C-alpha positions as CSV (number, residue, x, y, z in Angstrom):
1,M,54.1,-5.9,-39.4
2,I,51.0,-3.5,-41.2
3,I,48.9,-6.6,-40.7
4,I,49.9,-6.9,-37.1
5,G,49.1,-3.3,-36.8
6,I,45.8,-2.9,-38.6
7,T,44.4,-5.7,-36.7
8,D,45.7,-4.2,-33.0
9,S,43.6,-1.0,-34.6
10,T,40.3,-2.4,-35.3
11,A,40.3,-4.7,-31.8
12,D,40.4,-1.6,-30.0
13,Q,37.0,-0.5,-32.0
14,F,33.5,-0.7,-31.1
15,V,29.8,-0.3,-31.1
16,V,28.0,1.1,-27.7
17,V,24.6,-0.9,-28.6
18,G,20.8,-0.7,-26.1
19,P,17.2,0.3,-26.5
20,V,15.7,1.6,-28.9
21,D,12.3,2.5,-27.5
22,P,11.8,4.5,-24.2
23,L,12.4,3.2,-20.7
24,L,9.8,2.6,-17.8
25,A,10.5,2.6,-14.4
26,V,8.1,2.9,-11.6
27,S,8.5,5.5,-8.0
28,G,10.5,3.3,-5.8
29,E,11.4,1.0,-7.5
30,D,14.8,-0.1,-8.8
31,V,15.6,0.0,-12.8
32,I,18.2,-1.2,-15.4
33,L,19.4,1.4,-18.1
34,P,21.1,-1.5,-20.8
35,C,24.3,-0.7,-23.0
36,S,26.7,-3.1,-24.0
37,L,29.3,-2.9,-26.5
38,K,29.3,-5.0,-29.9
39,P,31.5,-7.1,-29.9
40,N,31.0,-8.3,-26.6
41,I,34.7,-7.0,-25.6
42,S,36.3,-6.4,-22.2
43,A,35.7,-3.1,-21.1
44,V,37.1,-3.4,-17.5
45,N,40.0,-1.1,-18.7
46,M,37.3,1.0,-20.5
47,R,36.2,4.6,-18.9
48,V,32.1,4.5,-18.4
49,E,30.6,7.6,-18.4
50,W,26.6,8.2,-17.6
51,F,25.6,11.8,-17.7
52,R,22.1,13.3,-17.8
53,L,21.8,15.4,-21.1
54,D,18.7,17.7,-19.8
55,L,21.3,18.7,-17.0
56,K,24.2,20.9,-16.5
57,D,27.1,19.5,-14.5
58,S,25.3,15.8,-14.3
59,V,27.4,12.9,-14.0
60,V,24.8,10.5,-12.4
61,H,28.0,7.6,-12.6
62,L,31.7,7.3,-13.4
63,Y,34.0,3.9,-14.0
64,E,37.6,5.0,-14.4
65,D,41.1,2.9,-13.6
66,H,38.9,-0.5,-12.6
67,E,37.1,1.7,-9.4
68,D,34.2,3.8,-9.6
69,K,35.0,8.0,-9.7
70,N,31.7,9.7,-8.1
71,T,33.2,12.7,-7.6
72,N,31.7,14.7,-9.1
73,Q,28.2,13.3,-9.4
74,L,24.9,15.1,-8.6
75,Q,24.1,14.7,-5.0
76,S,20.9,13.0,-6.3
77,Y,22.0,10.7,-7.3
78,R,24.5,8.9,-4.7
79,G,23.7,6.3,-2.9
80,R,21.8,5.2,-6.1
81,T,24.0,4.1,-8.8
82,E,26.1,1.6,-9.5
83,V,27.7,-0.5,-12.5
84,F,28.1,-4.5,-13.1
85,K,31.8,-4.8,-12.5
86,D,31.1,-8.9,-12.8
87,E,30.1,-8.7,-15.6
88,L,32.3,-5.3,-17.5
89,Q,34.4,-8.2,-18.5
90,K,31.5,-9.5,-21.1
91,G,31.0,-6.3,-22.5
92,N,27.8,-5.1,-20.7
93,T,28.1,-1.5,-19.4
94,S,24.7,-1.2,-18.2
95,L,24.1,1.7,-15.2
96,K,21.4,0.0,-12.3
97,L,19.7,2.9,-10.8
98,S,18.0,2.4,-7.6
99,R,14.7,4.0,-5.5
100,V,13.6,5.8,-8.7
101,K,12.6,9.5,-8.7
102,V,9.8,11.0,-10.8
103,S,13.1,13.9,-10.7
104,D,15.1,10.7,-12.5
105,E,12.9,11.0,-15.7
106,G,14.7,12.6,-18.5
107,L,18.1,11.5,-21.1
108,Y,20.8,9.8,-20.4
109,K,23.8,9.1,-22.6
110,C,26.0,6.3,-21.8
111,F,29.3,7.1,-23.0
112,I,32.6,4.7,-23.6
113,E,36.0,5.5,-23.9
114,Y,39.1,3.4,-24.8
115,K,42.2,4.6,-26.4
116,S,41.4,6.6,-29.3
117,W,38.4,5.8,-29.9
118,S,35.2,6.0,-28.0
119,D,31.2,5.9,-29.3
120,D,27.2,6.9,-27.1
121,L,23.6,5.6,-26.8
122,T,21.0,7.7,-25.6
123,V,18.6,6.0,-23.1
124,D,15.2,8.0,-22.9
125,L,13.8,7.0,-19.0
126,S,10.6,8.1,-18.8
127,V,9.5,6.9,-14.5
128,E,5.3,6.6,-13.9
129,A,4.4,7.1,-9.8
130,V,1.4,5.6,-8.3
131,G,-0.7,8.0,-5.9
132,S,-2.2,7.8,-2.6
133,P,-6.0,6.5,-2.9
134,P,-9.0,10.0,-3.9
135,L,-10.0,11.0,-0.4
136,I,-13.3,12.8,-0.5
137,T,-14.9,15.2,2.3
138,V,-18.1,16.4,2.7
139,D,-17.0,19.8,2.4
140,G,-19.9,21.7,3.4
141,F,-23.9,22.3,2.9
142,D,-25.4,25.0,0.8
143,V,-29.1,27.5,1.3
144,S,-30.2,25.7,-1.4
145,G,-29.9,22.0,-0.3
146,G,-27.1,21.0,-1.6
147,L,-23.6,18.8,0.4
148,H,-20.5,19.8,-1.3
149,L,-18.8,16.9,-2.1
150,Q,-14.5,17.0,-2.3
151,C,-12.1,14.4,-3.6
152,E,-8.1,14.9,-3.4
153,S,-5.2,12.6,-4.4
154,K,-1.5,13.3,-4.3
155,G,0.9,11.4,-5.3
156,W,0.8,11.3,-9.2
157,Y,3.3,11.0,-12.2
158,P,2.8,11.8,-15.0
159,E,-0.6,14.0,-13.9
160,P,-4.3,11.9,-13.6
161,E,-7.0,12.5,-14.7
162,L,-9.9,13.1,-11.6
163,V,-13.8,12.3,-12.1
164,W,-16.4,12.5,-10.0
165,L,-19.2,9.3,-11.4
166,D,-22.9,8.9,-10.0
167,S,-24.1,6.3,-8.9
168,E,-25.0,4.5,-12.9
169,G,-21.1,5.1,-13.9
170,V,-22.2,8.6,-16.1
171,T,-18.7,11.2,-15.0
172,L,-20.1,14.5,-13.7
173,T,-19.1,18.2,-14.5
174,S,-17.0,19.7,-12.6
175,E,-17.5,23.0,-10.2
176,T,-13.7,23.6,-9.3
177,T,-11.1,21.7,-10.4
178,N,-7.5,22.7,-8.9
179,T,-3.7,20.8,-10.4
180,Q,-0.9,21.2,-8.5
181,R,2.8,20.2,-9.3
182,E,4.8,19.0,-6.6
183,T,8.5,17.4,-6.2
184,D,6.9,13.4,-5.5
185,G,4.2,14.2,-8.1
186,F,0.8,16.0,-8.8
187,R,-2.1,16.6,-6.4
188,V,-5.5,16.8,-7.9
189,K,-8.4,18.1,-6.3
190,H,-12.1,18.6,-7.7
191,M,-15.4,19.5,-5.7
192,I,-19.3,18.7,-6.8
193,T,-22.2,19.6,-5.5
194,V,-24.5,16.6,-5.2
195,Y,-28.8,17.1,-4.0
196,N,-29.8,13.6,-4.1
197,R,-30.1,11.2,-1.2
198,D,-29.7,7.9,-0.5
199,S,-28.0,7.9,-3.7
200,K,-23.5,6.7,-4.8
201,Y,-21.4,9.3,-5.8
202,H,-17.4,7.5,-7.3
203,C,-14.6,9.7,-7.0
204,R,-12.1,7.9,-10.1
205,V,-8.1,8.6,-10.8
206,T,-7.0,7.5,-13.5
207,M,-3.3,7.3,-15.2
208,R,-2.1,5.5,-17.9
209,H,-3.1,1.3,-16.9
210,H,-3.9,3.1,-13.7
211,M,-6.2,3.5,-12.0
212,M,-7.8,3.7,-8.4
213,E,-10.9,5.0,-6.7
214,T,-13.3,6.0,-3.9
215,E,-16.6,6.1,-2.9
216,I,-19.2,8.1,-0.7
217,I,-22.6,7.0,0.3
218,T,-24.7,10.6,1.0
219,S,-28.2,9.9,3.3
220,S,-31.0,11.5,4.9
221,K,-29.2,10.8,8.2
222,M,-26.0,13.0,6.2
223,F,-28.0,15.5,5.0
224,N,-30.5,15.9,7.8
225,S,-26.7,16.8,10.5
226,L,-25.0,18.9,8.2
227,R,-28.8,21.5,7.9
228,S,-29.0,21.4,11.8
229,S,-25.2,22.3,12.0
230,V,-26.7,25.2,9.7
231,I,-29.5,26.0,11.5
232,L,-27.7,26.3,14.7
233,I,-25.5,28.7,13.2
234,S,-28.2,30.6,12.2
235,V,-30.0,30.7,15.4
236,G,-27.1,31.5,17.3
237,S,-26.2,34.0,14.7
238,V,-30.2,35.7,15.2
239,L,-29.7,35.1,19.2
240,G,-26.8,37.2,19.1
241,V,-28.2,40.4,17.2
242,F,-32.1,39.9,19.8
243,G,-28.2,40.2,22.3
244,V,-27.0,43.5,20.7
245,I,-30.7,44.6,20.6
246,A,-31.8,44.0,24.4
247,V,-28.7,46.0,25.1
248,I,-29.9,49.0,23.6
249,L,-33.0,49.3,24.9
250,I,-32.1,48.5,28.2
251,V,-29.4,51.5,28.0
252,V,-32.6,53.0,26.9
253,F,-34.9,52.8,29.8
254,I,-31.9,53.4,31.4
255,Y,-31.8,57.2,30.0
256,R,-35.4,57.5,29.9
257,H,-36.4,56.8,33.5
258,R,-33.2,57.9,34.8
259,A,-35.6,59.5,37.4
260,L,-37.1,56.3,38.4
261,N,-35.2,54.2,41.8
262,I,-32.0,53.1,40.8
263,S,-32.5,50.1,42.7
264,S,-35.7,49.1,41.0
265,V,-34.1,49.9,37.8
266,S,-30.6,48.0,38.6
267,G,-32.7,45.3,39.2
268,V,-35.5,45.3,35.9
269,Q,-31.7,45.5,34.1
270,C,-29.7,42.6,36.0
271,E,-32.8,40.5,35.7
272,V,-33.1,40.8,31.7
273,F,-29.3,40.0,31.4
274,Q,-30.0,36.4,33.6
275,V,-32.0,35.8,31.9
276,Y,-30.6,36.3,28.4
277,C,-26.7,35.2,29.8
278,R,-29.0,31.6,31.0
279,F,-30.2,31.4,27.4
280,T,-27.0,32.1,25.3
281,S,-25.1,29.6,28.1
282,S,-27.5,26.9,27.1
283,S,-27.5,27.2,22.9
284,T,-23.6,27.6,23.3
285,E,-23.6,24.5,25.3
286,H,-25.2,22.7,22.8
287,S,-23.8,24.3,20.0
288,R,-20.6,23.1,21.1
289,L,-22.0,19.6,21.7
290,Q,-22.5,19.2,18.1
291,R,-19.5,20.1,16.7
292,K,-18.3,18.1,18.9
293,K,-20.4,15.2,17.7
294,Q,-19.7,16.3,13.7
295,R,-15.8,16.0,14.2
296,E,-16.3,12.3,15.7
297,E,-18.3,10.8,12.7
298,E,-16.5,12.9,10.2
299,R,-13.6,11.4,11.7
300,L,-15.1,7.5,12.1
301,Q,-16.4,7.8,8.5
302,S,-12.5,9.1,7.1
303,E,-11.3,6.0,8.8
304,E,-13.9,3.8,7.1
305,R,-13.4,5.6,4.1
306,R,-9.2,4.8,4.5
307,I,-9.7,0.6,5.6
308,K,-11.9,0.8,2.3
309,N,-9.6,3.0,0.4
310,E,-7.2,0.1,0.8
311,R,-9.0,-2.9,0.4
312,E,-10.6,-2.0,-2.9
313,R,-6.6,-1.7,-3.6
314,L,-6.2,-5.0,-3.3
315,S,-9.7,-6.3,-4.9
316,M,-8.6,-4.2,-8.3
317,I,-4.6,-4.8,-7.9
318,E,-6.4,-8.9,-8.4
319,K,-8.0,-8.2,-11.5
320,G,-4.8,-6.0,-12.8
321,T,-6.0,-2.1,-12.0
322,V,-3.1,-1.5,-9.8
323,G,0.6,-1.5,-10.1
324,S,3.5,-2.1,-7.3
325,L,1.5,-5.1,-5.7
326,K,5.0,-6.0,-3.5
327,S,5.2,-2.4,-2.3
328,L,2.3,-2.5,-1.6
329,L,1.1,-5.5,0.8
330,R,5.0,-5.6,2.4
331,K,4.0,-2.7,4.3
332,Y,1.5,-5.3,6.2
333,A,4.8,-6.8,6.5
334,V,5.1,-8.9,10.3
335,N,7.9,-11.0,11.5
336,V,6.9,-14.5,12.0
337,T,8.9,-17.3,14.1
338,L,7.5,-20.9,14.2
339,D,7.1,-21.9,17.3
340,P,8.6,-26.0,18.2
341,D,6.6,-26.4,20.9
342,S,3.5,-26.5,18.9
343,A,5.5,-28.7,15.5
344,H,4.1,-32.2,15.2
345,P,7.8,-35.0,16.4
346,L,8.6,-34.9,12.8
347,L,9.2,-31.6,12.6
348,I,12.3,-30.1,13.0
349,V,11.7,-26.5,13.7
350,S,15.2,-24.3,13.0
351,D,17.0,-22.9,15.9
352,D,16.4,-19.5,15.0
353,G,12.5,-20.1,14.2
354,K,12.7,-18.9,10.2
355,Q,13.0,-22.7,8.9
356,V,11.2,-26.1,9.1
357,R,12.2,-29.6,7.6
358,Y,10.1,-33.1,7.5
359,E,12.3,-35.6,8.8
360,E,11.9,-38.9,7.3
361,Q,9.2,-41.6,9.0
362,S,11.9,-43.7,10.4
363,R,12.4,-40.9,13.2
364,T,12.2,-42.4,16.7
365,V,9.4,-40.0,18.3
366,K,9.6,-39.9,22.2
367,D,6.5,-40.9,24.1
368,E,6.3,-36.8,25.7
369,D,6.4,-35.8,22.7
370,Q,3.8,-37.6,22.0
371,K,1.6,-36.4,24.7
372,S,2.3,-32.4,25.1
373,N,-0.9,-30.8,24.0
374,N,0.9,-27.9,22.8
375,K,1.8,-30.0,19.8
376,F,0.1,-31.5,16.5
377,D,0.2,-35.3,16.8
378,E,-1.4,-36.7,13.8
379,R,-1.5,-33.3,11.7
380,L,2.5,-32.3,10.4
381,C,1.6,-28.3,10.9
382,V,3.1,-26.0,13.2
383,L,2.4,-23.0,14.3
384,G,3.6,-19.5,14.5
385,N,4.3,-17.7,18.1
386,E,3.4,-14.5,17.0
387,G,-0.5,-14.3,17.0
388,F,-3.0,-11.4,15.8
389,T,-6.7,-9.5,16.6
390,S,-7.1,-7.2,14.4
391,G,-6.0,-5.1,11.3
392,C,-3.7,-6.6,8.2
393,F,-0.6,-8.6,8.4
394,Y,1.1,-10.6,5.1
395,Y,3.4,-12.5,5.7
396,E,5.8,-14.6,2.4
397,V,7.8,-18.1,2.9
398,E,9.8,-20.1,0.6
399,V,8.8,-23.4,-0.8
400,K,10.9,-24.2,-3.5
401,G,11.6,-28.4,-3.4
402,L,8.5,-29.6,-1.3
403,S,6.3,-32.3,-3.2
404,R,3.9,-31.6,-0.1
405,W,2.9,-28.4,1.3
406,F,-0.3,-25.9,3.4
407,V,0.2,-22.2,4.0
408,G,-2.6,-20.2,6.2
409,V,-3.3,-19.0,9.0
410,A,-5.3,-20.8,12.1
411,R,-7.4,-20.0,15.0
412,E,-6.0,-19.7,17.9
413,S,-8.1,-22.6,19.7
414,V,-8.2,-24.8,17.2
415,K,-7.8,-28.8,17.5
416,R,-3.7,-29.9,17.7
417,K,-5.0,-33.8,18.3
418,G,-6.4,-36.5,16.5
419,L,-6.5,-37.0,12.4
420,I,-8.6,-33.0,11.3
421,W,-9.0,-31.7,7.7
422,L,-7.1,-28.7,7.4
423,N,-10.1,-26.6,6.1
424,P,-12.0,-23.0,7.7
425,E,-15.2,-25.1,9.4
426,N,-12.2,-26.5,11.6
427,G,-10.7,-23.0,12.0
428,Y,-8.3,-23.7,9.2
429,W,-7.6,-20.4,6.1
430,M,-4.7,-21.7,4.3
431,A,-4.1,-23.2,0.7
432,G,-0.9,-25.8,-0.8
433,L,0.1,-28.2,-2.5
434,R,-1.0,-32.0,-1.9
435,G,-1.3,-34.3,-4.8
436,G,0.4,-32.8,-7.0
437,G,-2.1,-30.2,-7.4
438,Y,-3.0,-26.9,-6.3
439,R,-5.9,-26.0,-3.7
440,A,-7.2,-24.2,-1.3
441,S,-7.9,-26.2,1.6
442,E,-7.2,-29.7,2.6
443,D,-10.6,-31.9,3.0
444,S,-12.4,-33.3,0.3
445,S,-14.6,-29.7,-0.6
446,S,-11.1,-28.6,-1.2
447,V,-10.8,-25.9,-4.4
448,P,-8.8,-26.6,-7.0
449,L,-6.6,-24.0,-8.3
450,S,-5.0,-23.8,-11.9
451,L,-1.8,-22.0,-11.6
452,S,0.1,-21.4,-14.6
453,V,3.1,-21.3,-12.9
454,N,4.8,-23.6,-9.4
455,P,5.2,-21.2,-6.8
456,Q,8.6,-20.8,-5.6
457,R,7.3,-18.1,-2.8
458,V,4.5,-17.5,-2.0
459,G,2.1,-14.2,0.2
460,V,-0.2,-14.7,3.0
461,F,-2.2,-11.4,3.8
462,V,-4.5,-11.2,6.1
463,D,-7.3,-8.3,6.7
464,Y,-8.8,-9.4,10.2
465,E,-12.0,-7.1,10.1
466,E,-13.0,-8.0,6.9
467,G,-12.6,-11.9,6.6
468,R,-10.0,-12.5,4.2
469,V,-7.0,-14.3,4.2
470,S,-5.7,-14.6,-0.2
471,F,-2.3,-15.9,-1.0
472,Y,0.2,-14.2,-4.1
473,D,2.7,-15.7,-5.6
474,V,4.9,-13.4,-5.1
475,E,7.8,-13.9,-8.3
476,S,4.9,-13.2,-10.9
477,M,2.8,-11.2,-8.0
478,C,-0.3,-12.9,-9.2
479,H,-3.1,-13.5,-7.2
480,I,-4.0,-17.5,-6.2
481,Y,-6.9,-17.5,-4.1
482,S,-8.9,-15.5,-1.3
483,F,-11.3,-16.9,0.8
484,T,-13.4,-14.0,1.2
485,D,-16.2,-13.0,4.2
486,Q,-14.8,-14.8,7.1
487,S,-15.5,-14.5,10.6
488,F,-12.8,-14.2,13.3
489,N,-13.8,-13.8,16.9
490,E,-10.4,-14.8,17.9
491,K,-6.8,-14.5,17.5
492,L,-5.2,-16.1,14.5
493,Y,-1.6,-17.2,13.8
494,P,0.4,-18.2,10.8
495,V,0.3,-21.7,10.4
496,F,2.3,-24.2,8.5
497,Y,2.0,-27.7,7.1
498,V,5.2,-29.9,5.0
499,N,5.2,-33.9,4.3
500,S,7.0,-35.0,1.3
501,L,5.8,-38.9,-0.5
502,W,6.6,-42.3,1.2
503,Y,9.5,-42.9,-1.1
504,E,11.2,-39.3,0.1
505,R,13.5,-40.0,2.6
506,L,14.8,-36.1,2.7
507,T,12.2,-32.5,1.8
508,A,13.6,-29.1,1.3
509,P,13.4,-27.2,4.5
510,L,9.8,-24.2,4.0
511,I,11.6,-21.2,4.8
512,I,10.5,-17.8,6.5
513,C,11.2,-14.7,4.1
514,D,13.1,-11.6,6.1
515,L,10.7,-8.6,4.3
């Protein structure tokens, strides 16, 4: 009995283990705070409590009596926490925290209690947030001939570093700096004055391994436009002074010559005022038109900078300098469905238009299918229902289990009859797998692609105005290949090619993923 009692008491004892180093999470994504029992005994009947050490009354998640009890949970964590109940049997008491916020950064306690025994572990969570691309604005023109440039970026955490660089990459000294801590991170703002015409200036924001950069090119036209605005304002001010002087002179003239004929004086006064009013009205209208033109130019420049920033950010992502690629690309996600009327007769499109598979070649092809003008009759292709003529768009497909496939976009007017090569010259921008190797384009001059892993899910991103079609391995978030500097002048449609080797009777479907 003594031996049995000792065994029972030791069976209830355990140690809580977890990471020693701080965890790093990215704002907007999910993170798992590791915590488990040693030995790996079941925690189903235990009390599992997660709370913040740096906050008062800070229950983050409570599991007790086989259920979650989050009545006293902090409001900011509502609907964002869960323990893995299927894993409790194995002693896994980790916490999943969804949609991480900057305010989630801090020390977390994992407290496990069973009968008279308990143990705990502290997990240190650090959060980083990648902010908005730097925005450069022209903030005036000083009397010495300098142009005021202001750069601003927000949403960063921890505090980033903002610097101005000239065209040679030399750091410039900011004249005014402003840093503000906001709920979603830091906002930074720096201003410089430049005097060089036809030059280039860069505003760069860096934080840890993240970097974003925006550039502005100053031109003589920009300086002259701003100088003209200053001159117009100055002329307006001078005209205003002359107007006041004119009124004073007229009053003095009337006072000193009141003995003269009133009608004559009135005539002179009216004539002077008419001339002055006409001149002032013309000057005011000219200034208004100039201001309207300047505002429109600034709006167009701002839009061009915004588009350029997005493109530069995508380029930096491919070089590994900016994180959170998946969330950035999916901002441009579109709903793609397959057009069965365009599908080769040997391709079977699902009823919801989200899957296509190749059926073995023994299937009988109907004559009407072969004669249809809309269908591909040689290439095993199918188009999407949705076409695009501007902007950016993105979609993902699952190609797991396929031995031969290509995905991408095609012009609306592509040839669908005959044995055509799927390359840009024929209106197809595609990448995929053929003959055991990955290639960009499907012809004799295709570009072989060297991939470290076989993609199971592929993302396709198109920037219509930039003439860019890019392919990504979604699971590893690696850039596969990009067609750049292309010329798009008509509607583009998603296009898919599915085939199998002659000895394969069945093949897995190509699946368009919901995002």
